[in-house]
C-alpha positions as a Markdown table, in Angstrom:
| # | Residue | x | y | z |
|---|---|---|---|---|
| 1 | Met | -49.8 | 6.9 | 241.9 |
| 2 | Arg | -51.0 | 3.4 | 242.0 |
| 3 | Ile | -51.6 | 1.7 | 238.1 |
| 4 | Ala | -53.1 | -1.0 | 237.0 |
| 5 | Leu | -51.7 | -2.8 | 233.9 |
| 6 | Val | -54.3 | -5.2 | 232.3 |
| 7 | Ala | -52.9 | -7.7 | 229.9 |
| 8 | Gln | -54.9 | -10.7 | 229.9 |
| 9 | Asp | -52.1 | -12.7 | 227.8 |
| 10 | Ser | -48.9 | -11.1 | 228.7 |
| 11 | Ser | -48.0 | -12.3 | 232.5 |
| 12 | Pro | -44.2 | -11.9 | 232.6 |
| 13 | Leu | -44.2 | -15.1 | 234.7 |
| 14 | Ala | -45.6 | -17.1 | 231.9 |
| 15 | Gln | -44.0 | -18.9 | 229.0 |
| 16 | His | -44.9 | -17.5 | 225.5 |
| 17 | Ala | -44.3 | -19.6 | 222.4 |
| 18 | Asp | -45.7 | -17.0 | 220.4 |
| 19 | Ser | -43.2 | -14.4 | 219.3 |
| 20 | Asp | -45.7 | -11.8 | 218.9 |
| 21 | Cys | -47.1 | -12.6 | 222.5 |
| 22 | Gly | -43.5 | -12.6 | 224.0 |
| 23 | Ala | -43.0 | -9.0 | 222.4 |
| 24 | Gln | -46.1 | -7.7 | 223.8 |
| 25 | Thr | -45.2 | -9.0 | 227.1 |
| 26 | Ala | -41.5 | -7.8 | 227.0 |
| 27 | Arg | -43.0 | -4.1 | 226.0 |
| 28 | Leu | -45.5 | -4.4 | 228.9 |
| 29 | Thr | -42.8 | -5.9 | 231.4 |
| 30 | Ser | -40.3 | -2.7 | 230.4 |
| 31 | Leu | -43.3 | -0.1 | 230.9 |
| 32 | Ala | -44.0 | -1.6 | 234.1 |
| 33 | Leu | -40.5 | -1.6 | 235.6 |
| 34 | Ala | -39.9 | 1.8 | 234.2 |
| 35 | Leu | -43.0 | 3.5 | 236.0 |
| 36 | Ala | -41.8 | 1.7 | 239.1 |
| 37 | Arg | -38.4 | 3.3 | 238.9 |
| 38 | Leu | -40.3 | 6.7 | 238.7 |
| 39 | Gly | -41.7 | 5.8 | 241.9 |
| 40 | His | -45.0 | 4.6 | 241.3 |
| 41 | Arg | -46.9 | 1.3 | 242.3 |
| 42 | Ile | -47.6 | -1.0 | 239.4 |
| 43 | Thr | -49.9 | -4.3 | 239.2 |
| 44 | Ile | -50.0 | -6.3 | 236.3 |
| 45 | Tyr | -53.3 | -8.3 | 235.8 |
| 46 | Ala | -52.8 | -11.3 | 233.6 |
| 47 | Arg | -55.1 | -14.4 | 233.1 |
| 48 | Arg | -53.8 | -17.4 | 234.5 |
| 49 | Asp | -52.8 | -19.9 | 231.8 |
| 50 | Ser | -51.1 | -22.5 | 233.6 |
| 51 | Arg | -51.7 | -24.2 | 236.9 |
| 52 | Ala | -47.8 | -23.2 | 237.7 |
| 53 | Leu | -48.5 | -19.8 | 237.9 |
| 54 | Pro | -48.8 | -18.3 | 241.5 |
| 55 | Gly | -52.1 | -16.0 | 242.4 |
| 56 | Ser | -49.6 | -13.2 | 242.9 |
| 57 | Ala | -45.9 | -12.5 | 243.0 |
| 58 | Ile | -43.4 | -9.6 | 243.4 |
| 59 | Leu | -41.6 | -9.0 | 239.9 |
| 60 | Ala | -39.4 | -6.3 | 241.0 |
| 61 | Pro | -39.6 | -3.4 | 243.8 |
| 62 | Gly | -42.7 | -1.7 | 243.2 |
| 63 | Val | -44.1 | -4.0 | 240.5 |
| 64 | Thr | -46.8 | -7.0 | 241.4 |
| 65 | Val | -48.2 | -9.3 | 239.0 |
| 66 | Glu | -51.5 | -11.0 | 239.9 |
| 67 | His | -52.9 | -13.6 | 238.0 |
| 68 | Val | -56.8 | -13.9 | 237.5 |
| 69 | Thr | -58.4 | -17.3 | 237.2 |
| 70 | Ala | -60.6 | -16.6 | 234.0 |
| 71 | Gly | -61.0 | -19.4 | 231.9 |
| 72 | Pro | -59.2 | -22.7 | 231.5 |
| 73 | Pro | -55.4 | -22.8 | 232.9 |
| 74 | Ala | -54.0 | -23.0 | 229.5 |
| 75 | Pro | -53.0 | -20.7 | 226.6 |
| 76 | Leu | -56.4 | -19.2 | 224.4 |
| 77 | Asp | -56.5 | -17.7 | 221.3 |
| 78 | Ala | -55.7 | -13.8 | 221.7 |
| 79 | Asp | -59.2 | -13.2 | 220.2 |
| 80 | Asn | -60.7 | -15.5 | 222.8 |
| 81 | Ala | -63.6 | -13.4 | 224.4 |
| 82 | Ala | -65.6 | -16.2 | 226.4 |
| 83 | His | -63.7 | -15.7 | 229.8 |
| 84 | Leu | -64.2 | -12.2 | 229.8 |
| 85 | Pro | -66.9 | -12.1 | 232.3 |
| 86 | Glu | -64.9 | -13.8 | 235.0 |
| 87 | Phe | -62.1 | -11.6 | 234.2 |
| 88 | Gly | -63.9 | -8.3 | 234.5 |
| 89 | Asp | -65.8 | -9.5 | 237.7 |
| 90 | Tyr | -62.7 | -10.2 | 239.3 |
| 91 | Leu | -61.2 | -6.8 | 238.2 |
| 92 | Ala | -64.4 | -5.1 | 239.5 |
| 93 | Gln | -64.3 | -6.9 | 243.1 |
| 94 | Arg | -60.5 | -6.1 | 243.2 |
| 95 | Trp | -60.7 | -2.6 | 242.6 |
| 96 | Arg | -63.8 | -2.1 | 244.3 |
| 97 | Arg | -61.6 | -2.9 | 247.7 |
| 98 | Asn | -58.7 | -0.8 | 246.6 |
| 99 | Pro | -59.3 | 1.2 | 243.6 |
| 100 | Pro | -56.2 | 2.3 | 241.3 |
| 101 | Asp | -55.4 | 5.7 | 240.1 |
| 102 | Ile | -55.7 | 4.8 | 236.8 |
| 103 | Val | -56.1 | 1.6 | 234.5 |
| 104 | His | -54.0 | 1.0 | 231.6 |
| 105 | Ala | -55.3 | -1.8 | 229.5 |
| 106 | His | -53.0 | -3.7 | 226.6 |
| 107 | Phe | -54.9 | -5.3 | 223.5 |
| 108 | Trp | -58.5 | -5.2 | 222.9 |
| 109 | Thr | -59.7 | -7.8 | 225.2 |
| 110 | Ser | -58.0 | -6.3 | 228.0 |
| 111 | Gly | -59.5 | -3.1 | 227.2 |
| 112 | Leu | -63.2 | -4.9 | 227.5 |
| 113 | Ala | -62.1 | -6.2 | 230.7 |
| 114 | Ala | -60.8 | -3.2 | 232.3 |
| 115 | Leu | -63.9 | -1.1 | 231.2 |
| 116 | Ala | -66.0 | -3.9 | 233.1 |
| 117 | Gly | -63.8 | -3.5 | 236.0 |
| 118 | Ala | -63.8 | -0.1 | 236.3 |
| 119 | Arg | -67.5 | 0.7 | 235.2 |
| 120 | Tyr | -68.9 | 1.8 | 238.6 |
| 121 | Leu | -65.9 | 3.3 | 240.0 |
| 122 | Gly | -65.3 | 6.2 | 237.8 |
| 123 | Val | -61.4 | 5.2 | 237.5 |
| 124 | Pro | -59.9 | 6.4 | 234.3 |
| 125 | Val | -58.9 | 3.9 | 231.8 |
| 126 | Ala | -56.2 | 4.0 | 229.0 |
| 127 | Gln | -55.9 | 2.1 | 226.2 |
| 128 | Thr | -52.9 | 0.7 | 224.2 |
| 129 | Phe | -54.0 | -1.9 | 221.2 |
| 130 | Gly | -50.7 | -2.7 | 219.9 |
| 131 | Ser | -52.3 | -3.6 | 216.5 |
| 132 | Leu | -55.4 | -2.5 | 215.1 |
| 133 | Ala | -57.7 | -4.6 | 212.9 |
| 134 | Ala | -58.6 | -2.0 | 210.7 |
| 135 | Ala | -55.0 | -1.7 | 209.7 |
| 136 | Glu | -54.1 | -5.2 | 209.5 |
| 137 | Gln | -57.3 | -5.8 | 207.1 |
| 138 | Arg | -55.8 | -2.5 | 204.9 |
| 139 | His | -52.6 | -4.1 | 204.9 |
| 140 | Arg | -53.9 | -7.5 | 203.7 |
| 141 | Leu | -52.6 | -9.9 | 206.2 |
| 142 | Pro | -53.5 | -13.2 | 206.0 |
| 143 | Ala | -54.7 | -13.9 | 209.4 |
| 144 | Arg | -58.2 | -12.2 | 209.7 |
| 145 | Pro | -59.2 | -10.6 | 212.6 |
| 146 | Ser | -62.3 | -11.5 | 214.3 |
| 147 | Ala | -65.9 | -9.8 | 213.6 |
| 148 | Ala | -66.1 | -9.0 | 217.3 |
| 149 | Arg | -62.4 | -7.2 | 217.3 |
| 150 | Ile | -63.3 | -5.2 | 213.9 |
| 151 | Arg | -66.8 | -4.0 | 215.4 |
| 152 | Leu | -65.4 | -3.6 | 219.1 |
| 153 | Glu | -61.9 | -1.7 | 218.8 |
| 154 | Pro | -63.5 | 1.7 | 217.8 |
| 155 | Cys | -66.2 | 1.4 | 220.6 |
| 156 | Ile | -63.2 | 0.7 | 223.1 |
| 157 | Ala | -61.0 | 3.4 | 221.8 |
| 158 | Arg | -64.2 | 5.9 | 222.1 |
| 159 | Ser | -65.0 | 4.6 | 225.6 |
| 160 | Ala | -61.4 | 4.8 | 227.0 |
| 161 | Asp | -60.0 | 8.3 | 228.4 |
| 162 | Val | -57.1 | 8.3 | 226.4 |
| 163 | Val | -55.3 | 6.0 | 223.9 |
| 164 | Leu | -51.7 | 5.5 | 223.4 |
| 165 | Ala | -51.0 | 5.1 | 220.0 |
| 166 | Ser | -47.8 | 3.1 | 218.8 |
| 167 | Ser | -47.2 | 5.2 | 215.7 |
| 168 | Ala | -48.5 | 8.3 | 213.8 |
| 169 | Glu | -50.2 | 5.6 | 211.4 |
| 170 | Glu | -52.0 | 4.2 | 214.2 |
| 171 | Leu | -53.1 | 7.7 | 215.1 |
| 172 | Ala | -54.4 | 8.3 | 211.7 |
| 173 | Asp | -56.2 | 4.9 | 211.8 |
| 174 | Leu | -57.9 | 5.8 | 215.0 |
| 175 | Ala | -59.2 | 9.1 | 213.6 |
| 176 | Arg | -60.6 | 7.2 | 210.8 |
| 177 | Leu | -62.5 | 4.9 | 213.3 |
| 178 | Gly | -64.1 | 8.1 | 214.9 |
| 179 | Val | -61.9 | 8.7 | 218.0 |
| 180 | Pro | -61.2 | 12.1 | 218.7 |
| 181 | Arg | -58.2 | 13.4 | 218.1 |
| 182 | Ala | -57.4 | 15.3 | 221.3 |
| 183 | Lys | -58.1 | 11.7 | 223.1 |
| 184 | Val | -55.1 | 10.1 | 221.4 |
| 185 | Lys | -51.5 | 10.6 | 222.5 |
| 186 | Val | -48.4 | 8.9 | 220.4 |
| 187 | Val | -46.4 | 7.0 | 222.9 |
| 188 | Pro | -44.2 | 4.5 | 221.1 |
| 189 | Cys | -42.6 | 1.3 | 222.1 |
| 190 | Gly | -39.2 | 1.7 | 224.4 |
| 191 | Val | -35.7 | 0.2 | 224.4 |
| 192 | Asp | -33.5 | -1.2 | 227.2 |
| 193 | Thr | -30.4 | 1.1 | 226.3 |
| 194 | Gly | -28.6 | -0.6 | 228.8 |
| 195 | Arg | -28.8 | -4.0 | 227.1 |
| 196 | Phe | -29.1 | -2.6 | 223.6 |
| 197 | Ser | -26.0 | -0.5 | 222.8 |
| 198 | Pro | -23.3 | -0.6 | 220.7 |
| 199 | Glu | -21.1 | -1.6 | 223.4 |
| 200 | Gly | -20.9 | -5.2 | 224.2 |
| 201 | Pro | -20.0 | -8.5 | 222.3 |
| 202 | Ala | -21.1 | -8.9 | 218.9 |
| 203 | Ala | -22.0 | -12.7 | 217.3 |
| 204 | Asp | -19.2 | -14.2 | 215.3 |
| 205 | Arg | -19.1 | -13.4 | 211.5 |
| 206 | Asn | -17.8 | -14.8 | 208.4 |
| 207 | Gly | -16.3 | -12.2 | 206.6 |
| 208 | Arg | -19.5 | -11.7 | 204.6 |
| 209 | Pro | -21.6 | -8.6 | 204.7 |
| 210 | Arg | -24.2 | -9.5 | 207.1 |
| 211 | Leu | -28.3 | -8.7 | 206.7 |
| 212 | Leu | -30.4 | -9.7 | 209.7 |
| 213 | Tyr | -34.1 | -10.7 | 209.3 |
| 214 | Ala | -35.6 | -10.8 | 212.8 |
| 215 | Glu | -39.3 | -11.7 | 212.0 |
| 216 | Pro | -41.5 | -14.9 | 212.4 |
| 217 | Leu | -40.9 | -17.3 | 209.5 |
| 218 | Thr | -43.9 | -16.3 | 207.2 |
| 219 | Ala | -43.9 | -14.8 | 204.0 |
| 220 | Ala | -46.5 | -12.4 | 205.5 |
| 221 | Arg | -43.7 | -10.8 | 207.1 |
| 222 | Gly | -41.9 | -9.9 | 203.9 |
| 223 | Ile | -39.0 | -12.3 | 204.2 |
| 224 | Asp | -39.7 | -13.5 | 200.7 |
| 225 | Ile | -39.2 | -9.9 | 199.7 |
| 226 | Ala | -35.8 | -10.1 | 201.6 |
| 227 | Val | -34.8 | -13.2 | 199.9 |
| 228 | Arg | -35.7 | -11.9 | 196.6 |
| 229 | Ala | -33.5 | -9.2 | 197.2 |
| 230 | Leu | -30.8 | -11.2 | 198.4 |
| 231 | Ala | -30.5 | -12.2 | 195.2 |
| 232 | Glu | -29.1 | -8.9 | 193.6 |
| 233 | Ile | -27.1 | -8.6 | 196.7 |
| 234 | Pro | -23.7 | -10.6 | 195.7 |
| 235 | Asp | -21.6 | -11.9 | 198.5 |
| 236 | Ala | -23.9 | -10.7 | 201.4 |
| 237 | Glu | -25.8 | -13.4 | 203.9 |
| 238 | Leu | -29.1 | -13.1 | 205.2 |
| 239 | Val | -29.4 | -14.3 | 208.8 |
| 240 | Ile | -33.1 | -15.0 | 209.5 |
| 241 | Thr | -34.2 | -15.4 | 213.4 |
| 242 | Gly | -37.4 | -16.7 | 214.5 |
| 243 | Gly | -39.4 | -20.0 | 214.3 |
| 244 | Pro | -39.0 | -23.0 | 216.9 |
| 245 | Glu | -35.6 | -24.2 | 218.4 |
| 246 | Arg | -32.7 | -24.7 | 215.6 |
| 247 | Ala | -32.6 | -28.3 | 216.1 |
| 248 | Glu | -36.7 | -28.5 | 215.3 |
| 249 | Leu | -36.4 | -26.2 | 212.3 |
| 250 | Ser | -36.5 | -29.2 | 209.8 |
| 251 | Lys | -40.1 | -30.1 | 211.0 |
| 252 | Asp | -41.1 | -26.3 | 210.7 |
| 253 | Lys | -43.2 | -26.2 | 207.2 |
| 254 | Ala | -42.5 | -22.3 | 207.0 |
| 255 | Tyr | -38.9 | -23.1 | 207.2 |
| 256 | Arg | -39.0 | -25.8 | 204.6 |
| 257 | Asp | -41.2 | -23.7 | 202.3 |
| 258 | Leu | -38.5 | -20.8 | 202.6 |
| 259 | Arg | -35.9 | -22.8 | 202.0 |
| 260 | Arg | -37.4 | -24.3 | 198.7 |
| 261 | Phe | -38.0 | -20.7 | 197.6 |
| 262 | Ala | -34.3 | -19.7 | 198.6 |
| 263 | Lys | -33.0 | -22.8 | 196.0 |
| 264 | Thr | -35.2 | -21.3 | 193.4 |
| 265 | Met | -33.7 | -17.9 | 193.9 |
| 266 | Gln | -30.2 | -19.7 | 194.1 |
| 267 | Val | -29.4 | -18.0 | 197.2 |
| 268 | His | -29.7 | -21.0 | 199.9 |
| 269 | Asp | -26.2 | -21.0 | 200.1 |
| 270 | Arg | -26.3 | -17.5 | 201.7 |
| 271 | Leu | -29.3 | -17.9 | 204.0 |
| 272 | Val | -28.7 | -18.5 | 207.8 |
| 273 | Phe | -31.5 | -19.7 | 210.0 |
| 274 | Thr | -30.8 | -19.2 | 213.8 |
| 275 | Gly | -34.1 | -20.5 | 215.1 |
| 276 | Arg | -35.6 | -19.0 | 218.3 |
| 277 | Val | -33.2 | -16.5 | 219.6 |
| 278 | Val | -33.3 | -16.3 | 223.4 |
| 279 | Pro | -33.5 | -12.8 | 224.6 |
| 280 | Gly | -30.0 | -12.6 | 226.1 |
| 281 | Glu | -28.3 | -13.5 | 222.4 |
| 282 | Leu | -30.3 | -10.8 | 220.7 |
| 283 | Pro | -28.2 | -7.6 | 221.3 |
| 284 | Ala | -24.8 | -9.5 | 220.3 |
| 285 | Leu | -26.6 | -10.8 | 217.2 |
| 286 | Leu | -27.8 | -7.2 | 216.5 |
| 287 | Arg | -24.2 | -5.9 | 216.8 |
| 288 | Ser | -23.2 | -8.5 | 214.1 |
| 289 | Ala | -25.2 | -7.2 | 211.5 |
| 290 | Asp | -24.3 | -4.4 | 208.9 |
| 291 | Leu | -28.3 | -3.8 | 208.5 |
| 292 | Leu | -31.2 | -5.0 | 210.0 |
| 293 | Leu | -33.9 | -5.7 | 207.2 |
| 294 | Ser | -37.5 | -5.3 | 207.8 |
| 295 | Ala | -40.0 | -5.8 | 204.6 |
| 296 | Ala | -43.2 | -6.7 | 206.4 |
| 297 | Pro | -45.8 | -4.7 | 205.1 |
| 298 | Tyr | -47.3 | -3.6 | 208.4 |
| 299 | Val | -44.8 | -3.6 | 211.6 |
| 300 | Pro | -47.4 | -2.0 | 214.5 |
| 301 | Val | -44.9 | -1.5 | 216.9 |
| 302 | Gly | -41.3 | -2.1 | 215.6 |
| 303 | Met | -39.3 | -3.1 | 218.8 |
| 304 | Val | -37.0 | -4.9 | 216.9 |
| 305 | Ala | -36.0 | -2.0 | 214.7 |
| 306 | Ile | -35.6 | 0.3 | 217.7 |
| 307 | Gln | -33.5 | -2.4 | 219.5 |
| 308 | Ala | -31.1 | -2.7 | 216.4 |
| 309 | Met | -30.9 | 1.1 | 216.3 |
| 310 | Ala | -29.7 | 1.4 | 219.7 |
| 311 | Cys | -27.0 | -1.3 | 219.0 |
| 312 | Gly | -25.8 | 1.1 | 216.5 |
| 313 | Thr | -27.0 | -1.2 | 213.5 |
| 314 | Pro | -28.9 | 0.6 | 210.9 |
| 315 | Val | -32.4 | -0.4 | 209.7 |
| 316 | Val | -34.0 | -0.7 | 206.2 |
| 317 | Ala | -37.7 | -0.6 | 206.5 |
| 318 | Ala | -40.7 | -0.2 | 204.8 |
| 319 | Thr | -42.9 | 3.0 | 204.9 |
| 320 | Ala | -45.4 | 1.9 | 207.1 |
| 321 | Gly | -46.2 | 1.4 | 210.7 |
| 322 | Ala | -43.8 | 2.3 | 213.8 |
| 323 | Glu | -40.9 | 1.6 | 211.9 |
| 324 | Arg | -41.7 | 4.8 | 209.6 |
| 325 | Asp | -41.5 | 6.9 | 212.6 |
| 326 | Ala | -38.3 | 5.5 | 214.0 |
| 327 | Val | -36.1 | 5.4 | 210.9 |
| 328 | Ile | -35.2 | 8.6 | 209.6 |
| 329 | Asp | -34.4 | 8.1 | 206.0 |
| 330 | Ser | -31.0 | 8.4 | 204.8 |
| 331 | Thr | -29.5 | 9.5 | 208.4 |
| 332 | Thr | -30.5 | 6.0 | 210.5 |
| 333 | Gly | -31.3 | 3.9 | 207.8 |
| 334 | Leu | -33.6 | 3.6 | 204.7 |
| 335 | Leu | -37.2 | 3.7 | 204.3 |
| 336 | Met | -38.3 | 1.8 | 201.3 |
| 337 | Pro | -41.7 | 1.4 | 199.5 |
| 338 | Pro | -43.3 | -2.1 | 200.5 |
| 339 | Arg | -42.8 | -5.2 | 198.4 |
| 340 | Gln | -40.1 | -3.4 | 195.7 |
| 341 | Pro | -37.2 | -6.0 | 195.8 |
| 342 | Val | -35.2 | -5.0 | 193.3 |
| 343 | Gln | -35.0 | -1.0 | 194.7 |
| 344 | Leu | -34.4 | -2.6 | 198.0 |
| 345 | Ala | -31.3 | -4.6 | 196.7 |
| 346 | Leu | -30.1 | -1.3 | 194.8 |
| 347 | Arg | -30.3 | 0.7 | 197.9 |
| 348 | Val | -28.9 | -1.8 | 200.4 |
| 349 | Arg | -25.9 | -2.6 | 197.8 |
| 350 | Arg | -24.9 | 1.0 | 197.5 |
| 351 | Leu | -25.1 | 1.5 | 201.3 |
| 352 | Leu | -22.9 | -1.6 | 201.8 |
| 353 | Ala | -20.1 | -0.6 | 199.4 |
| 354 | Asn | -19.8 | 2.8 | 201.3 |
| 355 | Ser | -18.7 | 1.7 | 205.0 |
| 356 | Leu | -18.2 | 5.4 | 205.9 |
| 357 | Gln | -21.8 | 6.3 | 205.2 |
| 358 | Leu | -22.8 | 2.8 | 206.8 |
| 359 | Glu | -21.0 | 3.7 | 210.0 |
| 360 | Ala | -22.3 | 7.3 | 210.1 |
| 361 | Tyr | -26.0 | 5.5 | 209.8 |
| 362 | Gly | -25.3 | 3.4 | 212.8 |
| 363 | Ile | -23.9 | 6.2 | 214.9 |
| 364 | Ala | -27.0 | 8.3 | 214.4 |
| 365 | Ala | -29.4 | 5.1 | 214.8 |
| 366 | Ala | -27.8 | 4.7 | 218.2 |
| 367 | Asp | -28.0 | 8.4 | 219.3 |
| 368 | Arg | -31.8 | 8.4 | 218.0 |
| 369 | Ala | -32.8 | 5.5 | 220.0 |
| 370 | Arg | -31.0 | 6.9 | 223.4 |
| 371 | Ser | -32.6 | 10.5 | 222.9 |
| 372 | Arg | -36.0 | 9.3 | 221.5 |
| 373 | Tyr | -36.9 | 5.6 | 222.6 |
| 374 | Ser | -35.2 | 5.2 | 226.3 |
| 375 | Trp | -38.0 | 3.5 | 228.6 |
| 376 | Gln | -37.1 | 6.1 | 231.0 |
| 377 | Arg | -38.7 | 8.8 | 228.5 |
| 378 | Ile | -41.2 | 6.5 | 227.2 |
| 379 | Ala | -42.5 | 6.1 | 230.7 |
| 380 | Arg | -42.5 | 10.1 | 231.4 |
| 381 | Glu | -44.5 | 10.4 | 228.3 |
| 382 | Thr | -46.9 | 7.6 | 229.3 |
| 383 | Leu | -47.5 | 9.7 | 232.7 |
| 384 | Thr | -48.2 | 12.8 | 230.5 |
| 385 | Ala | -50.8 | 11.0 | 228.7 |
| 386 | Tyr | -52.4 | 9.5 | 232.2 |
| 387 | Ser | -52.4 | 13.0 | 233.3 |
| 388 | Cys | -54.7 | 14.0 | 230.3 |
| 389 | Cys | -57.6 | 11.7 | 232.1 |
| 390 | Gln | -59.7 | 13.1 | 234.9 |
| 391 | Lys | -61.5 | 11.0 | 237.3 |
| 392 | Arg | -64.7 | 10.8 | 235.9 |
| 393 | Pro | -68.2 | 10.4 | 238.2 |
| 394 | Ala | -69.4 | 6.8 | 238.3 |
| 395 | Ala | -72.5 | 7.5 | 236.5 |
| 396 | Ala | -70.5 | 8.8 | 233.2 |
| 397 | Ala | -68.2 | 5.7 | 233.5 |
| 398 | Val | -71.4 | 3.4 | 233.4 |
| 399 | Arg | -72.5 | 5.3 | 230.2 |
| 400 | Asp | -69.3 | 4.9 | 228.4 |
| 401 | Ala | -69.0 | 1.3 | 229.4 |
| 402 | Glu | -72.4 | 0.1 | 228.6 |
| 403 | Ser | -71.6 | 1.9 | 225.0 |
| 404 | Val | -69.3 | -1.0 | 224.6 |
| 405 | Arg | -71.1 | -3.6 | 226.1 |
| 406 | Ala | -74.3 | -3.4 | 223.9 |
| 407 | Pro | -72.8 | -4.2 | 220.7 |
| 408 | Ala | -70.5 | -7.1 | 222.0 |
| 409 | Cys | -74.0 | -9.0 | 222.5 |
| 410 | Gln | -75.0 | -8.8 | 219.1 |
| 411 | Asp | -72.1 | -11.1 | 217.9 |
| 412 | Arg | -72.6 | -14.6 | 218.5 |
| 413 | Arg | -69.1 | -15.4 | 219.2 |
| 414 | Val | -68.8 | -13.3 | 222.1 |
| 415 | Pro | -71.2 | -14.2 | 225.1 |
| 416 | Ala | -74.5 | -12.1 | 225.6 |
| 417 | Gly | -72.7 | -12.0 | 229.4 |
| 418 | Ala | -69.3 | -11.0 | 228.5 |
| 419 | Pro | -68.2 | -7.6 | 229.7 |
| 420 | Thr | -68.2 | -5.9 | 226.7 |
C-alpha cells in the first residue's frame, strides 16, 4: 500500500525547538517506520521550514520525506493557515500524477491541506488531530486555540473518511462535535519497546526516592501541583525535565518562577532541573525514577507516560486524556483527580513506603506497554482503521472537501483562497 502521511510541521529531518512539536514528529516518524516494516511504502509530506532541508530524502527503507515549499522557509505558528493554498496545490499536483492509496493527515492544518490535495481524486483521507481545541478549552488551558481551528476541526473530522482518536476521551469529544461514532477509531500513541525497556542503564541517583516530571516548564502542565505535593513527601526529590539547555536555564522565566515558588514551599533543595533531555538519554532517566508524575489537567497523547511504563516505571497521572487509558489504577500506577496535591502526596507517600508493591507496579507497567503499545501493534491497528475507508467517487470527495472549504473563508484570519 502507498501511504501519504501529511504533517506540515513534523519533518523528521528538521530541528524542533518546541517540545510538543518534537513529540508529534517522533510519533509520526515511529508510525512511518512501523508501517514500512510491515511492507508498505510511506511518503511523509512536510513543509520546508529551513533552506537547509532537501527537496526529498530517504529516511529509511520504504520511507521517503518530501519537503513542500509553502510559505517562508522558517518555522511558523502551528495555527498559521496562510500558506495552506500552496501546500494543498502541491499535494494535488503530486497526487494527480501518482495518487497514494490513502492519505493520513496529522493536526488540523495538515487535514485541510490533505483534503484539498485529495479533493478531485477520490483518495480516502484519514485524520489524526493529536489534540482537539474543544478539549483544550474545556480543560481551560491558557494557550487559546484560534477561532479558525475551533470552527474547522469538526468540519475536518466529518469530512475525513476515518478519524484516529488518541484516547477514549477524544472519541467522546469527537462525538460531541457531531462526528459519527462509526467513523472514529481509537488508535493510541505507541512506544519503541526496543529502546524503552526495563533492561539497560539507568541515570545516576543520590539515594533519595526519585519522582520524575517530564513536561514543559509551565504551570499549565501541572508542575506547580507536583511541587506542592513534594512538600508532603519527605526525603523524595523531584527531577524536572524540559525547558532550554541546562546552561541556559537561568535565563528562562518559567524556570525562575518555578524556583521562586519552590522556595516558598521550602522544597527548592529537593528539586533537580535537567534542562532539555536529548532523546537518547531519556530511557536511562526514566529507568532511574521510582515514579513518573503527571499532574497536567489534559494530556492528549501521553507519550512519555507510555515510555516510562515500558521502562518499568509506574506512572501517577490525572484521570484525563490518554493517560487515563494507559494507566491501570492500582496495577500499573495510580490515577488521581486533577489538581489535588494533598491527595497526590498521600498516595505517592504510601506507594514509596511499600517497595514490594512499587516493584509489582513496575513489572505490570512494562508488561502493559509491551502488549498494548508496541509500535508493531499500533501500526496494525492503524492499517485496520485504513481498511474502513473505501475509495470514493471523485464527486463525493469534492462535496466533502467543499463542506470544509466554505466556512474557512468566513474567518478573516484564513485567506479566502485557502484550501479549507
